[in-house]
Each structure stands twice: as C-alpha cells, then as structure tokens.
C-alpha positions as CSV (number, residue, x, y, z in Angstrom):
1,M,-16.1,-17.6,-13.1
2,V,-14.5,-16.7,-9.4
3,H,-13.8,-13.5,-8.2
4,T,-11.8,-12.1,-5.4
5,Y,-14.1,-10.0,-2.7
6,E,-13.1,-7.9,0.0
7,V,-15.4,-8.9,3.1
8,L,-15.4,-7.1,6.5
9,V,-16.8,-8.9,9.4
10,D,-17.7,-6.9,12.6
11,I,-17.3,-9.5,15.6
12,K,-18.8,-8.9,19.2
13,E,-17.1,-11.5,21.8
14,F,-18.2,-11.5,25.5
15,A,-15.3,-12.1,27.8
16,D,-17.1,-12.4,30.8
17,L,-20.9,-13.0,30.9
18,A,-21.3,-12.3,34.5
19,N,-20.5,-8.5,34.1
20,N,-21.3,-8.1,30.3
21,T,-17.6,-7.3,29.4
22,F,-17.5,-7.8,25.8
23,Q,-14.9,-7.0,23.1
24,R,-15.8,-5.7,19.6
25,G,-13.7,-5.7,16.5
26,T,-13.7,-6.0,12.6
27,T,-11.8,-8.4,10.7
28,R,-10.9,-8.2,6.9
29,Y,-10.8,-11.2,4.6
30,E,-10.1,-11.7,0.8
31,I,-12.3,-14.3,-0.2
32,D,-12.5,-16.0,-3.7
33,A,-15.8,-17.0,-4.7
34,P,-18.2,-17.0,-7.9
35,S,-20.8,-14.6,-6.1
36,K,-21.1,-12.2,-3.5
37,E,-23.7,-14.2,-1.6
38,Q,-21.2,-16.9,-1.6
39,A,-18.4,-14.8,-0.4
40,D,-20.7,-13.4,2.5
41,G,-21.3,-17.3,3.7
42,M,-17.8,-18.3,3.3
43,A,-16.4,-15.3,5.4
44,F,-19.1,-15.9,8.0
45,R,-17.9,-19.7,8.4
46,K,-14.2,-18.2,8.6
47,A,-14.9,-15.8,11.3
48,R,-16.8,-18.2,13.4
49,S,-14.0,-20.7,13.3
50,E,-11.5,-18.1,14.1
51,H,-13.8,-16.4,16.8
52,P,-15.7,-19.1,18.4
53,Q,-16.5,-16.9,21.4
54,G,-18.4,-14.6,19.3
55,T,-22.0,-13.6,19.7
56,E,-22.5,-11.2,16.9
57,Y,-21.1,-11.4,13.4
58,D,-22.0,-8.5,11.0
59,V,-20.7,-9.8,7.5
60,R,-20.6,-7.2,4.8
61,V,-19.0,-7.6,1.2
62,T,-17.3,-4.1,0.6
63,R,-15.9,-4.4,-2.9
64,L,-14.9,-6.7,-5.7
65,L,-10.9,-6.8,-5.9
66,R,-10.4,-9.1,-8.8
C-alpha cells in the first residue's frame, strides 16, 4: 500500500569555494511511497536533482499525510 509522506530536506550549497560562502535552506516534499525508507531515498534523489550544487543533504521523514 502506498502512503504519502511529508519529507523535509536541509540542503547546504556552496556558492563560492574560494571563500567558503554557502547557502542553507530547507525544502519540503510530499512523497508517495510504500515505506518511510523508500520515501527517504526518493526525497534525497529529488533534492539532488533540484540542487546539484548541494554538498550536504539532511533528509528526514516528518509525518504520514495519507
């Protein structure tokens, strides 16, 4: 059975490696998956594709929506 999970991903992106300037932000996703583990992996892949300059991704499934 597939459920919808709310997943938050904290992303750290370096804008300029020469002077260590970076941006930090959080992106929210609603992921349809059969388990929390699969929702976690799907959100990680989605965050990496949307933020390819990211150097750190902290993924956490926060709640079951449906």
